[in-house]
N, C-alpha and C positions, 0 to 999 in steps of 0.2 A: 862864730860862723866861719866856715871854711873859706880860705882866701880865694880859691878857684870859684866857689859858688858865689861869693860876693861880687866877683868880677863879672859874672854872667847876669846879674840882676839889672834889668833896664833902669835908666835914670828916672823915668817917670813914675816908678813905684815909690810912693811917698810914705807908705806905712808898712812896717814889717813886724810880724809877731812870730816868735820862735817858741816851740814847745818840744820837750824831750821826753820820750817814753822808753822804757826798757822792756824788751820781750825775750822770751826763751822758747826754744824749740828742741825737739829730739831728733837725733840722726835718723833719716828715712821718713820722718813725719812731715807735717805741713804747719804753716803759721800764717796768721792774718795780721797785717799792719794797717790799722784803721786810723786815718786822720780825723781830727775833730773839726767839724764844720759848724761855725756858729750861725744862729738865725740871721737871715738877711745877706749872707755871703753866698753869692752865686758864682761858682768857679767857671771861668772861661777856658783856662788852660791849666793842666796838671802835669808835673814832671817828677817821675820817680827815678832816683839815682842810688847807686851803691858806691860808697866812697872808700871802701877798704878792699884791697890795698891801693887801688887806683879808682878814678872816677869813671863809672859806667852808667850809661843811660839804660834803664831797665824797661820802663813803660811810660806812655804819655797819653794825655787826652787833649785834643785840639780840634776846634771847629766841629764839635759834636761827634767825633769818632775816637775809638780806643785803638791803641797800637802797642803790641808787645813783641814785635818781630825784630827787635834790635839784637845784634850779634854780641852777646855777652855770655858770661858763665851761667846765666839764668835763662837762656833761650830755651823755650819749650817747657819751662817749669814755673812760669809766672802767669797770672791772670789778673786783669784789672776789672774789679766789680763795679756795679752801678753807682755805689756811694764812694767811689775812688779808693776803695780798700785794695791793697795789694796782697794777693794770695800767692805764697811760695810753697811749692810741693817738692817732695823728694829731697829734703834738706840734707846738705852735706856739711861736714865740719868746717870747711873753708868758707861757708856762707856767713860765718860769724863776722860782725863788723857794723858799721854805721850806714843807715839808710836815711835818705831825705825825701820829703814830699813837698815840692814847691807848688803852691796854688795861687793863681791870679784871678781876681774877679773882673766883672765887666767895668768897674770903675777904676781899675788900676791898683787896687789894694792887693797886697801879697801876704800870704801866711806860709810860714816855713815850719814843717813838722820834722823832727828828728827821732829816729828809732835806733836804739842800740840792740842788735840781735845777737844772742849767744846760743849756739847750737851745742847740745850736750850728747855724748854717747851714752846709751842706756847702760846702767850698771848691771852686771850679771850677778847671779846668786853667789855669795862669798863661800869660800872653802876655809874651814878652820882646822888647822893642824895642832895637835896636842903633843907636847914633849914633857916628860916627867922625870923627876929625880927623887928617889925615896931616901928618907933619912929617919930611921926609927919609926915613930908613929906619925911623922909628918911626911908630906909629899909636896915637893916644889914643882909647880906647873909653869909651863911657858906656852902661851897661846899665840898663834900667828893667823891673822885674817887676810886672805888674798882674794882678788877678783881677776877674771880674765879680760873683761871689757869694762869700759866706763872712764869718764874723765871728770875733773873737778869733784872728786869724791871726798867725803868726810866720814870718819870712823868713830863709832862709839860702842860701849859695852854695857850690857844689862845683866842683872842677876835675879833669878826667881821672879820677883813681882814686877820686873820691868824697870827698876830704878837704874839710872845711869851710874850712880856711885855705889860702891860696895861697902856697906856700913860695918864699922868695927873691924876692918880688915886692912892689912898692909899690902898694898899692891903698887905696881909700877907700870907706867905706859911709855912706850917708845914708838919712834917713827910715826909721828902724827896719830897716835892712839891705835895704830894698826897692830901693835904687839903688846901683850899683857903678861906679866909675871906675878905669881902669888904662891903662898904656901897654904896647903889644905891639911885638915885633920880628919879622922874618921867621922866626925860630926858633920862633915861637908859632903857625905857620900851621895846626897840627892841634889846638891847644888848644881844648877845649870848656868852656863855662861852663853850669852847671845851676842854675836857680833852684828852690828847694824851698819850697813853701808848706804850712804845717801848722796844723791845729787839732785839738782832742781827738777829732774824729770823722772826719777825712779828711786825707790827705797827697797832694799833687799836685806834679808837677815838669815842667819844660821845659828843653831843652838847645839851645844855639846855638854856632856856631863864628864868632866875630867877625872873624877874619882875612879871610874871604871878602869881607866888606864893605870891608875896607881895600884890597883889590886893585881894587875898582871905581874907574874913572876919575871925576874930578869931573864931575858933570853926567850920568853914564851912567844913574843911576837915574831922573833926570828924563826922559831920552830913552826909557827903557823904559816909563815911565808914559805918555809921550806916544804911544808906539807902541800901547799898549793902548787909549788913547782913540781913536786913528785907526781901529783895527780895529773898535771898537764903533760909531763913527759910520758907517763904510763898510757894516757889516752892517745898520745901521738904514736907510740909504739904499736898499740892495738890497731889503730887505723892503718898504719903502714903494713902490718902483718896481714890484716884482712885483705887489703888491696893486692898484696903479693900473692896470696892464695887464690884469689879470683883470677889473676893473670895466669898463674900456673894451670888452673883448671881449664880455662879456655884454650891455652896453648896445647894442653894434652889432647883435648877433643879435636883440635885441628890436626895434630900429628897422627892421630889414630886413623884418619881417613886414608892416608897413603898405604900403610900395611894392609888395610882392609881390601883395597883394590888389588894389591899383590896376591893376597890369599884367594880372591875371587878369580883372578887369572889362572892361578895354579890349579884351582878346582876345575876350571874349564878344560885345562890340559889333561887332567886326570880322567875326566869324563870322556874326552875324545880318545885317549889311549885305550880305555876299557871298551869303548865302542869298536875301535879298530881291532882289539883282541877278539871280541865276539865275532866280528866279520871274518877275521882270519881263521878262527875255529870253524866257522861255517864253510869257509872255502876249503879247509883241509878235509872236512867231511865229504864235500862234493868231489874232491880229488880222489879220495879213497874209493868212493862209489864208482867213479869213472874207471879207475884201474880195475876194480873187480868186474865191471861190465865188459871191459876189453878182454880180460883173461877168459871170461865165459864165452865171449863171441869167438875168440881164437880157437877154443877147444871145439866149439860146435862147427864152425865154418872151415876149420882146418887151415887158417892163415899161417903163413910162415913166420918164423921168429923175428926176422928183420923188420917186417911191417909192424908187428906188435911193439917192437922197440921204438920205431918212429912215432907211433901213436902215443906211447907213454911219454916220450920226450916233449912232444907238443903239448900234452896235457900238463906236464910238470911246469913247463915254462909259463903257461897261461895262468896257472893257479899257484905261483910261487908266493907263499905267505910272507917271507922275509922281505922281498922286494916291495910288496904292497904296503906293508907296515912302514918301511923306511920312507917310501915315497910320500905317504900321507903325513907322517910326522914332520918331514921337511916342509910340506905345504903349510902345516899348522904353525910351525916356528916362523 
């Protein structure tokens, strides 16, 4: 019994019975710690404690009420059931350790239950790597079994029928059976090796046929890897080229809008000049008609030459085509 716990036991408790149970749980899961209550034992008070690494009060039952509000690393993750079973949820690796349940009945008898809880991380599916070395008709293989998660793991190997030993074969195991080395012949082309990874909460396995690697020519795997790299690089270049072409296309469309506006403005200027030329031509015709009319009037009425000259000057100034065109062009510009 723990020294601290013994010091807290009242002197009037004249009978103590201690029981120890071992429990396991998986990381993120839940576990039930259930004390054994014999017939005729009526608990009046119950105290649940966690002793690792320090003594923490986790849950209690006293005067007919349950209490799990104690500030400990289990706050919010424990529940005390009707039969005084302690339920712990969302298990963490640090929850591993010793739990005690101290029960006192109405006559002062005490029972002390101890639970050793071990929390395991779930083992992931193993990955088996195969390394080969060819020698004539034989092929030396080296198998490596690895997992990304898991604790307290044990490794074992099986062949074909699931036997853990490889009959009539010379093989070697290293690093707690995580590594295996062996020589194969063409007769072993269908032999499969299975790595089994186990802990108390999970068992996972992966199988491989090493002889397929023995058939590969030296440097073939390197070529295959190079082929994958070439494909990746080619795909990247195609994507970059396509993206560049799309950008050029949209840039060209945007750039074409400005010249189009320039051409439109030039066309408007041309139309205005043509219109002005037409109007100028019409004005010239009017001028010629007026001059002809004046000459005729001068002959008939017998006006003097000086008056005809003044009339012609006024008509010329009024219908000067060059001044009209220049004035309108300046207005447009």
